[in-house]
N, C-alpha and C positions, 0 to 999 in steps of 0.2 A: 710216887705213891701208887701202889698196886690197885687195880680195879677188881671188883667182886663180880663173879659170874655164877649164876645158879643154873645147874643142869638138871632138867626134869625129864626122866624117861624111865618107863617100867622095864626096859631091857637094861638090866643093871650092868652087864658087861659092856654094852655100847656106851652107857653114861660114863663109866670109868675110863674108857679109852678117850672119849671126848675131853673129859676132865684132865687127863694126863697131858694131852696136847695143849690145852689152854694153860695149864700150869707152866709148861715149858716156855710158853709165850709170855710169861710174867704175870698171869692173873691169879688171884686168890679164888679158888673154886670150891663150891659145895655141890653135893649131889643129893637129890631126893627122888623117890620112885613112884609117887602117886600124887593125885591132885590136891587133896587136903594138906598134905605135907608141904607141897609147893607154896600154897598160900601162906601157911604158917612160917615157912622159912623166909619168904620174901618180906613178911612183916618184921621178922627178927633181924635180918641182915643189915640194911636193905641192899639189894644187888644193883649193879650198874646195867647188867645185861642178864636176861633170862633166856636160856635155850630150852624151848618148851615143846615136848612131843604132843601131838594131837590126841592120840589114843592112849589115855591114862585111866587107871582104875580110880574109883572114888568120885572124882570130878574129871571130865575130859578137858583137853587143852583149851577149848573155846571158853568154857566156863571159868577155868583158872585165869585165862587172859582177861575175861570180863571183870573178875574180882580184883585182879592186879590193878586194872585201870581206875579203880575206886580209891587207891591210896598211893600209887607210885607211877612215875613217868619213865621208868627204866625202859631200855630197849628190849624188845621181844622178838626173837627169831623162832618161828614156828616150824616144827618138823612134822612131816606127814608121810605115812606109808602109802597113802592114796593119791594117785596122780591126777584125779579129776579136778576140774577147775572149781567146783562148788566148795570143796573144803578150803581151798586157798582163799577164795573170796570171803567166805564166812570168817576164817581166821583173821584176815586183814580187817574185816569189818568191825571186829571188837578191839582193834588197837594194836595188832601185831605190825611190826615194822618191816619184816622180811620173812621169807619162807625158804625151806629146802625140802626137796622130796627125797625120801630114802629109796635106795642107798645113795649116800652122798660122800664126798671126799672130806675127811676130817680137816685136812689142810685148808680146803675152801671155807669150811665153817670158821676156822680160826681167822682166816683172812677177812671174812665178813665182819666178825666181831671187832677186829682191829680197825677196819675202816669205819664202822659205826662209832667207835669211841673217839674218832677224830672230829666228829661233828660237835658243834658247840652245845653245851648243856644249858638248860634254861634255869636262870636265877639260882645257880649253885653258890654256896658260901665260898669265898676265896677266889672266885673267878673275876676277871677284869670287868669293870663297869661298862655297860653298853652305852655308846654315845647316844644321847637323847636326840630324837628327831620327831617331827609331827607324825601323827597317825596317817597312814596312807588310806585315802578314801576313794571308793569307786561306787558312786551313787549311795545306796543304803549300806554298803559294806565298808567297814573300817578295820584296817589291819595295823595294830599297834605293836611294832617290832620290839620296842624297849620293854613293854609289859608282857609281850607274847600273848596278847589278847585279840580275839576276833569278835566283832559285833555286827549284827544285821538289824537295821532300824532300831539301834540302841539296845538290842537284846544280845546278851553274851552267848556265844556259840562255843560249845565244848568241842575242841578238836584235839587229835593226838599230836605228839611232837612232830612226827613225820608230815602230817597234814599241814601243820603250821609252817614247817620249813618249806614245803612246796609253795604255799601262799606267799611266804616272804621272798622266795626266789622270783616268782612270777611278778609280784608287785614292785620289785626293785626297779624293773625296766618294763613298764606296762605296755609299751608299744612293740616290744620285741616278741617275736614268735620263737618260742623255745622248742627244740626237738626233745624227744624223750631222753636221748643220751645226754643232752645239756642239763636237763633236770636231774637225771641220775647223778651226774658229776657234781652238781650244786648241792644235792640233798644227801645222797648216800656216799659220795666221794668218788674220786677218779679211779680208785682201785677196785670199785665194786664190779663184780662179774655175775651176771644172771639174766633173767628175762626182763627186758626193758618195759614190757607191758605191765609190769608192776606199777608203773606211773599211772596208767589208765585206771587201775583199780582204786588207787588212792584219790585220783581226781574224781572218780565216780562217787566215792564216799563223801568227799568235800562238797560236791554239788548238792547231794541230798541234804547234808547238814545246813548248807547255806540257802536252801530253797531255790537253787539255780537250775532252770530247765535247759537241758542241752540243746533242745530244738529252738529255743529263743533265749540265749544266755544273757544274763545281766552282768555277770562277774567273770566267769572263766570261759573263754571262747576256744573252740577247736579250730585249728588252722589245718585244713585238709592237706594231707601229704607231708606235713611238717610236725605239728605237735599242738602246743597250747600257748595262749597269751591272755593277759587280763584285758577286759573291756567287753562292751556289748557286741553281740553278733550283728 
């Protein structure tokens, strides 16, 4: 069954080239060229992946991503012509799963889409049932893998799919210190190529949502020189 990809970029020639490569890889692809059209198309499709340019007319990519996250958990790959870290951090903060800086290799983009789609989808119709297991608890934090729910002191915390997958990986072996590469392999897939500090960005967003102080962590501990593990510092 083919997957749907929505390509959103006001550079129409670039969007069409990207679409052509994705179609050759077996995806059903639609292109739109401004922010409002992107939101409308995502509601109508709905897509499995959105390739989303940051600099769009009408609504910029950050606002589009923010609106997408109100009604879909599709994967979002943000494209930016600006290499500074602020744009990347903001984009990821509203729920983007990955980013690429222009100019980029179209083949690399296609490879990242392919790797993302290997990740398990949450509660999709027709997918195998998840084996029930008790919620994983770490003090006031509860991670329910079967329901894909996170609570702190009984309060439901809204996390993105990528953030949940990071928590699921870390909580599976709470005494294990995971390197960034191990977390990339577990969450993005072994074929993913890019800046492994992407993990730090998502961990930072998770900590804020969980109310976890990095200086005195309750839930996610930084292991100096290695990476991260679950448990108090």
